[in-house]
Every structure is written in structure tokens, then in C-alpha cells.
N, CA, C and O of each residue as an XYZ file, in Angstrom:
304
protein
N      70.992     76.944    146.728
C      71.745     75.967    145.976
C      71.511     74.590    146.572
O      71.513     74.410    147.790
N      71.313     73.642    145.705
C      71.091     72.290    146.211
C      72.278     71.396    145.863
O      72.942     71.599    144.847
N      72.534     70.421    146.701
C      73.595     69.458    146.461
C      73.017     68.277    145.699
O      72.008     67.698    146.101
N      73.661     67.930    144.603
C      73.240     66.793    143.787
C      74.340     65.744    143.791
O      75.510     66.060    144.002
N      73.964     64.515    143.561
C      74.913     63.398    143.524
C      74.881     62.784    142.132
O      73.815     62.439    141.622
N      76.053     62.651    141.519
C      76.147     62.048    140.195
C      75.651     60.608    140.261
O      76.076     59.822    141.108
N      74.746     60.288    139.351
C      74.166     58.945    139.350
C      75.138     57.878    138.870
O      74.918     56.686    139.087
N      76.218     58.312    138.213
C      77.170     57.342    137.685
C      78.332     57.076    138.638
O      78.697     55.923    138.869
N      78.923     58.157    139.201
C      80.128     57.965    140.016
C      79.962     58.354    141.483
O      80.831     58.050    142.301
N      78.860     59.022    141.828
C      78.618     59.384    143.219
C      79.202     60.720    143.652
O      79.076     61.082    144.822
N      79.837     61.468    142.751
C      80.397     62.770    143.086
C      79.280     63.725    143.489
O      78.221     63.752    142.863
N      79.525     64.513    144.546
C      78.550     65.503    144.993
C      78.950     66.873    144.456
O      80.107     67.277    144.566
N      77.981     67.587    143.874
C      78.215     68.927    143.343
C      77.049     69.828    143.703
O      75.937     69.358    143.946
N      77.311     71.131    143.736
C      76.272     72.124    143.996
C      75.659     72.555    142.673
O      76.379     72.819    141.710
N      74.349     72.626    142.621
C      73.633     73.087    141.439
C      73.174     74.516    141.689
O      72.466     74.783    142.661
N      73.574     75.434    140.816
C      73.198     76.827    140.961
C      72.043     77.228    140.070
O      71.809     78.418    139.857
N      71.325     76.265    139.551
C      70.219     76.548    138.644
C      69.062     77.198    139.393
O      68.698     76.786    140.494
N      68.495     78.228    138.764
C      67.312     78.890    139.300
C      66.304     79.056    138.164
O      66.558     78.633    137.036
N      65.173     79.664    138.461
C      64.176     79.915    137.413
C      64.736     80.824    136.324
O      64.376     80.698    135.154
N      65.620     81.742    136.718
C      66.152     82.741    135.797
C      67.529     82.400    135.232
O      67.990     83.055    134.297
N      68.183     81.398    135.779
C      69.549     81.086    135.368
C      69.732     79.578    135.269
O      69.387     78.828    136.182
N      70.284     79.155    134.131
C      70.520     77.719    133.972
C      71.814     77.314    134.674
O      72.645     78.158    135.008
N      71.964     76.045    134.885
C      73.133     75.491    135.555
C      74.308     75.388    134.578
O      74.107     75.430    133.364
N      75.514     75.256    135.092
C      76.723     75.112    134.282
C      76.628     73.923    133.341
O      77.202     73.940    132.253
N      75.909     72.900    133.756
C      75.860     71.680    132.950
C      75.177     71.899    131.607
O      75.376     71.125    130.671
N      74.369     72.956    131.513
C      73.699     73.245    130.242
C      74.681     73.728    129.180
O      74.357     73.727    127.993
N      75.881     74.141    129.597
C      76.888     74.643    128.664
C      77.874     73.572    128.216
O      78.782     73.848    127.432
N      77.699     72.365    128.706
C      78.602     71.272    128.334
C      77.892     70.275    127.431
O      76.688     70.055    127.563
N      78.637     69.677    126.516
C      78.011     68.679    125.646
C      77.760     67.368    126.378
O      78.511     66.994    127.279
N      76.708     66.683    125.985
C      76.420     65.357    126.520
C      77.147     64.349    125.646
O      76.726     64.077    124.522
N      78.219     63.805    126.152
C      79.017     62.856    125.376
C      78.834     61.427    125.869
O      79.627     60.544    125.541
N      77.802     61.205    126.646
C      77.601     59.882    127.232
C      77.006     58.891    126.251
O      77.052     57.682    126.478
N      76.448     59.396    125.162
C      75.762     58.508    124.225
C      74.323     58.263    124.639
O      73.551     57.654    123.898
N      73.962     58.737    125.822
C      72.596     58.613    126.321
C      71.975     60.000    126.312
O      72.329     60.845    127.134
N      71.061     60.238    125.395
C      70.479     61.563    125.283
C      69.166     61.695    126.019
O      68.467     62.696    125.861
N      68.819     60.713    126.815
C      67.616     60.789    127.632
C      68.077     60.948    129.074
O      68.172     59.976    129.823
N      68.360     62.188    129.445
C      68.882     62.455    130.784
C      67.886     63.207    131.659
O      68.256     63.717    132.717
N      66.646     63.282    131.235
C      65.634     63.978    132.022
C      65.542     63.371    133.417
O      65.543     62.152    133.589
N      65.464     64.252    134.400
C      65.358     63.850    135.807
C      66.562     63.058    136.300
O      66.448     62.298    137.262
N      67.704     63.222    135.660
C      68.920     62.569    136.148
C      70.023     63.612    136.236
O      69.936     64.675    135.621
N      71.054     63.303    136.998
C      72.175     64.222    137.164
C      73.477     63.477    136.956
O      73.694     62.408    137.526
N      74.356     64.062    136.121
C      75.705     63.549    135.934
C      76.682     64.679    136.197
O      76.421     65.819    135.813
N      77.801     64.386    136.842
C      78.826     65.401    137.088
C      79.501     65.777    135.768
O      79.274     65.138    134.740
N      80.324     66.811    135.808
C      80.982     67.284    134.585
C      81.783     66.186    133.908
O      81.726     66.036    132.687
N      82.520     65.427    134.683
C      83.360     64.377    134.097
C      82.536     63.275    133.442
O      82.857     62.826    132.342
N      81.485     62.844    134.112
C      80.656     61.778    133.543
C      79.845     62.277    132.352
O      79.674     61.553    131.372
N      79.343     63.510    132.430
C      78.558     64.069    131.339
C      79.378     64.187    130.063
O      78.869     63.972    128.963
N      80.640     64.527    130.219
C      81.502     64.737    129.056
C      82.472     63.584    128.826
O      83.473     63.742    128.127
N      82.184     62.451    129.399
C      83.018     61.252    129.240
C      84.471     61.525    129.606
O      85.388     61.079    128.916
N      84.674     62.270    130.707
C      86.015     62.544    131.194
C      86.729     63.676    130.480
O      87.931     63.861    130.672
N      86.020     64.436    129.665
C      86.655     65.478    128.865
C      86.314     66.902    129.324
O      86.607     67.848    128.593
N      85.723     67.088    130.473
C      85.258     68.416    130.899
C      86.382     69.442    130.937
O      86.213     70.547    130.422
N      87.516     69.110    131.528
C      88.618     70.079    131.629
C      89.175     70.419    130.257
O      89.480     71.580    129.985
N      89.311     69.430    129.394
C      89.829     69.677    128.048
C      88.855     70.552    127.256
O      89.279     71.439    126.515
N      87.563     70.308    127.409
C      86.554     71.113    126.705
C      86.595     72.549    127.206
O      86.534     73.483    126.407
N      86.696     72.736    128.508
C      86.751     74.077    129.081
C      87.992     74.817    128.604
O      87.906     75.993    128.249
N      89.147     74.154    128.590
C      90.382     74.781    128.087
C      90.219     75.190    126.627
O      90.616     76.293    126.249
N      89.642     74.318    125.805
C      89.457     74.603    124.385
C      88.521     75.793    124.186
O      88.774     76.646    123.335
N      87.445     75.853    124.963
C      86.511     76.976    124.842
C      87.197     78.285    125.212
O      86.961     79.304    124.563
N      88.044     78.280    126.246
C      88.769     79.488    126.641
C      89.740     79.918    125.544
O      89.869     81.111    125.269
N      90.421     78.963    124.917
C      91.329     79.286    123.812
C      90.568     79.903    122.647
O      91.013     80.891    122.062
N      89.422     79.321    122.313
C      88.621     79.839    121.210
C      88.129     81.253    121.503
O      88.122     82.108    120.618
N      87.720     81.495    122.741
C      87.248     82.823    123.118
C      88.386     83.832    123.017
O      88.193     84.931    122.497
N      89.561     83.473    123.505
C      90.719     84.368    123.425
C      91.072     84.663    121.972
O      91.396     85.800    121.629
N      91.012     83.656    121.126
C      91.320     83.838    119.707
C      90.314     84.778    119.052
O      90.696     85.617    118.236
N      89.046     84.651    119.394
C      88.029     85.554    118.848
C      88.307     86.997    119.245
O      88.121     87.911    118.441
N      88.758     87.208    120.496
C      89.086     88.559    120.956
C      90.280     89.115    120.192
O      90.281     90.287    119.813
N      91.284     88.298    119.964
C      92.465     88.731    119.201
C      92.043     89.114    117.787
O      92.453     90.158    117.279
N      91.239     88.288    117.156
C      90.790     88.569    115.792
C      89.932     89.822    115.742
O      90.060     90.623    114.816
N      89.064     90.001    116.722
C      88.223     91.201    116.771
C      89.077     92.455    116.945
O      88.848     93.467    116.281
N      90.064     92.382    117.842
C      90.948     93.532    118.074
C      91.759     93.832    116.822
O      91.988     94.999    116.503
N      92.195     92.805    116.111
C      92.967     92.981    114.878
C      92.123     93.683    113.814
O      92.603     94.584    113.126
N      90.871     93.265    113.686
C      89.986     93.868    112.677
C      89.660     95.316    113.004
O      89.450     96.116    112.092
N      89.614     95.672    114.282
C      89.250     97.022    114.668
C      90.463     97.957    114.757
O      90.305     99.157    114.981
N      91.662     97.414    114.584
C      92.873     98.251    114.607
C      92.925     99.121    113.352
O      92.507     98.686    112.279
N      93.448    100.376    113.486
C      93.501    101.281    112.327
C      94.396    100.816    111.224
O      94.521    101.492    110.203
């Protein structure tokens, strides 16, 4: 794992990306308005314009709702 520094705010984070596994940042939307981020690193907060925690909470709610709906459909 390598330590990366956010180019915008200076936050240090560990990158778990490998040849076989992408990093967590690939699962977050780029809300910076700058879609040319090749060879640059932004932390979760900067990448999502301060919305990383809210996005993660929303994704968890959506996943839970899908499970409830799936269980409801499979009930006798």
C-alpha cells in the first residue's frame, strides 16, 4: 500500500489499488467539475466536493432497500 497526498487539501491517505483490484476512489463520483484527473490524486472529500460521507450513506440505504425488496419478492 502506498501513501498518497491529496493535491488539493494535502490529506494523506493509503491507496490499496493493485493490478487485480481497483482503489476505493474508483467507486466514487468525480464531482470536482474537472474530468481530467489522470496522474493526480484527490481525497474522498475533494473528489466528491465534500459529499463523500453523504454519498456513502445514500449508497448503503439503497443497498439495504434492494435487499428488503428482494426478500419481499421471494417471500411465499
